[in-house]
PLY file of the C-alpha trace (Angstrom):
ply
format ascii 1.0
element vertex 324
property float x
property float y
property float z
element edge 323
property int vertex1
property int vertex2
end_header
128.36 52.52 132.03
125.03 54.17 132.81
121.95 53.06 130.88
118.48 54.57 130.63
116.31 51.71 131.83
113.19 53.89 131.54
113.66 53.69 127.77
115.25 50.26 127.34
113.68 48.02 129.99
110.57 45.87 129.43
107.62 47.01 131.52
107.90 44.21 134.12
111.57 45.01 134.79
110.96 48.75 134.70
108.37 48.49 137.48
110.84 46.53 139.61
113.59 49.11 139.09
111.27 52.01 139.92
110.23 50.17 143.09
113.84 49.62 144.14
114.63 53.28 143.46
111.61 54.92 145.09
110.45 52.51 147.81
113.72 50.78 148.73
115.67 54.00 148.13
118.49 52.26 146.27
121.09 54.53 144.68
121.08 55.31 140.96
124.24 53.23 140.58
122.70 50.21 142.30
119.50 50.39 140.24
121.62 50.64 137.10
123.50 47.49 138.16
120.21 45.66 138.78
119.13 46.41 135.23
122.43 45.38 133.65
122.39 42.09 135.60
118.78 41.30 134.61
119.44 42.27 131.02
122.42 39.90 130.93
120.32 37.07 132.37
117.45 37.45 129.93
119.84 37.80 127.01
121.35 34.50 128.12
117.88 32.97 128.41
116.92 34.08 124.88
120.17 32.62 123.58
120.06 29.32 125.48
116.42 28.68 124.58
117.07 29.35 120.92
114.67 32.30 120.86
117.32 34.30 118.97
119.66 33.09 116.28
123.19 32.00 117.20
124.44 34.53 114.67
123.22 37.43 116.84
125.94 38.91 119.03
125.18 38.57 122.74
125.31 42.33 123.35
122.79 42.90 120.54
120.14 40.55 121.94
116.89 42.37 122.71
114.93 41.53 125.86
111.66 43.21 124.89
109.98 39.78 125.00
110.36 39.62 128.77
106.87 39.61 130.32
104.90 37.82 133.04
104.50 34.67 130.97
108.25 34.45 130.34
109.44 35.10 133.91
107.07 32.37 135.16
108.84 29.78 133.01
112.35 30.42 134.37
113.74 27.45 136.26
116.32 27.07 139.00
118.39 24.92 136.64
118.53 27.73 134.09
119.76 30.15 136.74
122.66 27.80 137.56
123.38 27.37 133.86
123.56 31.16 133.74
126.08 31.16 136.60
128.16 28.57 134.73
128.04 30.74 131.60
129.16 33.78 133.60
132.13 31.89 135.00
133.28 29.92 131.95
132.40 32.27 129.09
132.44 35.76 130.57
135.14 35.11 133.18
133.12 36.57 136.08
134.65 35.93 139.49
132.62 34.71 142.47
131.99 38.25 143.73
130.59 39.37 140.38
128.43 36.26 140.09
127.18 36.81 143.63
125.97 40.29 142.67
124.04 38.90 139.71
122.57 36.21 141.94
121.39 38.92 144.32
119.83 40.88 141.45
117.88 37.82 140.28
116.71 36.99 143.80
115.60 40.59 144.44
113.68 40.65 141.16
111.82 37.40 141.81
111.21 38.31 145.44
109.56 41.50 144.20
107.43 39.59 141.68
106.21 37.22 144.37
105.53 39.97 146.91
103.51 41.94 144.37
101.57 38.78 143.44
102.78 39.02 139.85
103.82 35.37 140.15
102.34 32.79 142.51
105.53 30.85 143.22
109.15 31.94 143.16
111.23 29.50 141.06
114.49 31.04 142.31
113.78 31.05 146.04
116.44 28.34 146.53
119.07 30.01 144.35
122.34 29.91 146.26
125.02 32.59 146.22
128.43 31.61 144.79
130.93 31.27 147.60
133.51 34.01 147.32
137.00 33.77 148.73
137.16 35.59 152.04
140.27 37.70 152.34
141.33 40.01 155.11
141.03 43.71 154.31
144.27 45.40 153.32
145.24 48.35 155.47
148.09 50.64 156.44
149.91 50.18 159.70
149.92 53.00 162.23
153.47 53.89 161.14
152.52 53.94 157.46
149.49 56.10 158.23
151.72 58.66 159.94
154.12 58.54 156.98
151.25 59.18 154.59
150.18 62.29 156.48
153.78 63.51 156.68
154.13 63.08 152.90
151.58 65.82 152.15
153.00 68.93 150.52
152.31 71.53 147.83
149.83 74.30 147.18
146.89 72.18 148.32
148.58 71.07 151.51
145.74 71.90 153.93
143.05 70.43 151.65
144.93 67.20 150.97
145.96 66.79 154.59
142.36 67.28 155.70
141.07 64.64 153.26
143.65 62.07 154.33
142.98 62.84 158.00
139.25 62.24 157.56
139.86 59.02 155.62
142.18 57.67 158.31
140.14 58.79 161.31
136.52 58.52 160.17
136.63 55.63 157.70
134.63 57.45 155.03
133.86 55.93 151.65
135.25 57.77 148.63
131.75 58.81 147.53
131.01 60.10 151.04
134.17 62.19 151.09
133.38 63.79 147.74
129.78 64.42 148.77
130.66 66.41 151.89
129.35 69.97 152.06
130.90 72.61 154.29
127.57 72.82 156.15
128.00 69.16 157.12
130.65 70.28 159.62
128.56 71.09 162.67
129.22 73.36 165.64
128.98 70.47 168.11
132.17 68.89 166.67
130.28 66.33 164.61
130.00 65.76 160.88
126.96 64.73 158.87
127.70 62.01 156.30
125.36 60.84 153.56
126.13 57.17 152.93
124.86 54.35 150.76
121.16 54.41 150.03
121.00 58.06 151.12
121.35 56.96 154.74
122.50 59.77 156.98
124.80 59.24 159.93
126.60 61.52 162.36
130.32 61.09 163.00
132.10 62.64 165.99
135.29 64.47 165.06
138.42 64.01 167.14
141.01 66.73 167.73
143.08 65.82 164.67
140.04 66.04 162.40
138.86 69.34 163.89
142.32 70.85 163.56
142.68 69.69 159.95
139.20 70.95 159.02
139.70 74.35 160.66
143.07 74.83 158.97
141.58 73.94 155.59
138.52 76.17 156.00
140.81 79.15 156.53
142.23 78.71 153.00
139.24 77.11 151.24
138.37 79.08 148.07
135.15 81.09 148.25
135.15 83.08 144.99
133.98 81.76 141.63
132.85 78.42 142.97
130.79 76.25 140.62
129.41 74.37 143.63
129.44 76.73 146.60
128.24 74.01 148.99
131.11 71.59 148.34
133.60 71.18 151.16
136.57 70.10 149.06
137.29 72.29 146.04
139.32 71.34 142.97
141.73 73.62 141.12
138.88 74.35 138.68
136.82 75.68 141.59
134.43 72.73 141.39
133.56 69.96 143.83
136.40 67.44 143.85
135.41 64.33 141.90
136.10 60.76 143.05
138.68 60.45 140.27
140.52 63.56 141.48
140.53 62.46 145.13
141.69 58.98 144.15
144.55 60.44 142.09
145.60 62.60 145.03
145.63 59.61 147.38
147.64 57.54 144.89
150.18 60.35 144.63
150.96 60.33 148.33
150.81 56.53 148.59
153.40 56.37 145.81
155.52 58.88 147.66
155.80 56.52 150.64
156.30 53.47 148.42
152.86 51.85 148.59
151.59 52.56 145.08
152.15 49.04 143.73
150.71 47.19 146.70
147.00 47.45 145.97
146.22 50.40 148.22
143.44 52.86 147.47
140.96 55.22 149.13
138.95 52.22 150.29
142.06 50.79 151.92
142.26 53.97 153.97
138.72 53.22 155.15
139.94 49.74 156.09
142.85 51.36 157.91
140.60 53.57 160.02
138.37 50.65 160.96
141.28 48.34 161.75
143.14 50.88 163.88
139.99 51.76 165.81
139.18 48.12 166.48
142.67 46.78 167.20
144.38 49.75 168.82
141.47 51.74 170.19
139.53 48.63 171.22
136.31 50.08 169.79
133.28 47.83 170.24
132.29 46.16 166.97
128.72 47.52 167.23
130.01 51.06 167.60
132.33 50.52 164.63
129.32 49.38 162.59
127.61 52.73 163.20
130.75 54.74 162.45
131.27 52.99 159.12
127.60 53.09 158.15
127.26 49.34 157.64
123.76 47.96 157.36
124.67 44.54 158.76
127.00 43.66 161.62
128.38 40.81 159.52
129.98 43.33 157.16
131.80 44.97 160.06
133.00 41.70 161.55
135.70 41.41 158.91
137.65 43.92 161.01
137.79 41.54 163.95
140.71 39.75 162.29
143.79 39.49 164.46
147.02 41.29 163.76
150.30 39.40 163.59
151.41 41.03 166.83
148.24 39.92 168.59
148.64 36.35 167.37
152.30 36.34 168.42
151.37 37.66 171.85
148.68 35.00 172.21
151.15 32.24 171.32
153.78 33.53 173.74
151.25 33.85 176.56
150.44 30.14 176.43
151.59 28.67 179.77
153.16 25.77 177.89
155.25 28.13 175.79
158.35 27.83 177.97
158.31 24.09 178.55
161.69 22.52 177.71
162.46 19.00 176.68
165.10 17.87 179.21
165.92 14.53 177.56
0 1
1 2
2 3
3 4
4 5
5 6
6 7
7 8
8 9
9 10
10 11
11 12
12 13
13 14
14 15
15 16
16 17
17 18
18 19
19 20
20 21
21 22
22 23
23 24
24 25
25 26
26 27
27 28
28 29
29 30
30 31
31 32
32 33
33 34
34 35
35 36
36 37
37 38
38 39
39 40
40 41
41 42
42 43
43 44
44 45
45 46
46 47
47 48
48 49
49 50
50 51
51 52
52 53
53 54
54 55
55 56
56 57
57 58
58 59
59 60
60 61
61 62
62 63
63 64
64 65
65 66
66 67
67 68
68 69
69 70
70 71
71 72
72 73
73 74
74 75
75 76
76 77
77 78
78 79
79 80
80 81
81 82
82 83
83 84
84 85
85 86
86 87
87 88
88 89
89 90
90 91
91 92
92 93
93 94
94 95
95 96
96 97
97 98
98 99
99 100
100 101
101 102
102 103
103 104
104 105
105 106
106 107
107 108
108 109
109 110
110 111
111 112
112 113
113 114
114 115
115 116
116 117
117 118
118 119
119 120
120 121
121 122
122 123
123 124
124 125
125 126
126 127
127 128
128 129
129 130
130 131
131 132
132 133
133 134
134 135
135 136
136 137
137 138
138 139
139 140
140 141
141 142
142 143
143 144
144 145
145 146
146 147
147 148
148 149
149 150
150 151
151 152
152 153
153 154
154 155
155 156
156 157
157 158
158 159
159 160
160 161
161 162
162 163
163 164
164 165
165 166
166 167
167 168
168 169
169 170
170 171
171 172
172 173
173 174
174 175
175 176
176 177
177 178
178 179
179 180
180 181
181 182
182 183
183 184
184 185
185 186
186 187
187 188
188 189
189 190
190 191
191 192
192 193
193 194
194 195
195 196
196 197
197 198
198 199
199 200
200 201
201 202
202 203
203 204
204 205
205 206
206 207
207 208
208 209
209 210
210 211
211 212
212 213
213 214
214 215
215 216
216 217
217 218
218 219
219 220
220 221
221 222
222 223
223 224
224 225
225 226
226 227
227 228
228 229
229 230
230 231
231 232
232 233
233 234
234 235
235 236
236 237
237 238
238 239
239 240
240 241
241 242
242 243
243 244
244 245
245 246
246 247
247 248
248 249
249 250
250 251
251 252
252 253
253 254
254 255
255 256
256 257
257 258
258 259
259 260
260 261
261 262
262 263
263 264
264 265
265 266
266 267
267 268
268 269
269 270
270 271
271 272
272 273
273 274
274 275
275 276
276 277
277 278
278 279
279 280
280 281
281 282
282 283
283 284
284 285
285 286
286 287
287 288
288 289
289 290
290 291
291 292
292 293
293 294
294 295
295 296
296 297
297 298
298 299
299 300
300 301
301 302
302 303
303 304
304 305
305 306
306 307
307 308
308 309
309 310
310 311
311 312
312 313
313 314
314 315
315 316
316 317
317 318
318 319
319 320
320 321
321 322
322 323
């Protein structure tokens, strides 16, 4: 839920959010999350310190008392008490708590850098350890089945979207943000990723064919957003919700609807197939996916079952027999 931090936030938090938006170029969604996380923390602080009555509902607690004097008094112990509260009372998982930890650290790092505080009481705040799970993805056979499942009046549009997901590893927001002018004459595509970071993706033959076929039938009259590449039935830019629903429809058609697949899993599929089957270098894959850190990309270096089986069978001791 979006909030207007320019109206709600105390001045010291507002300056931080403006800095993250304008200097660090964080997205509107990310800045909104920063504010919600900080608001939750300072509501907790007001409650735990007895600054507000126990009769006041947590969501009604005001944080207009947050100023330089207050932020200086925050302790590392209180931040861990906050993490305990998030886990035990609010039921936040490790990933959610990690995001709030990051928000707190970013805030106090900013305060220290701007010399608003002399020492950072949260510099040793550790991130909750989240369970590391392998990304879920479609096999090559399932990917082909998904493309073959496309049908209907929007065949060329839907096929093109799925082809780009499976070949280019786009995020859902990136797919919806594509303009027709982003398709360039040198067989590349401009993509605007997280933090408004632009990257160029090279289009293979399947992508070029799918794009060209779609452009031949793409609506041009009565468009509400004439720049949008993918057009909805209402002649508007396709929304993330609409694209997600379309993907779910075809996943259901091939029997994968109840197995936790989504648009993001198609991104995982593209990355996994490129790394495992195409033997794409991990550093190249990082650039294709638009990851800021190589560590984020390294999750795709997991081994497939076939690779592990092949490794086991290639062991020179694999054929040793016990003759006794």
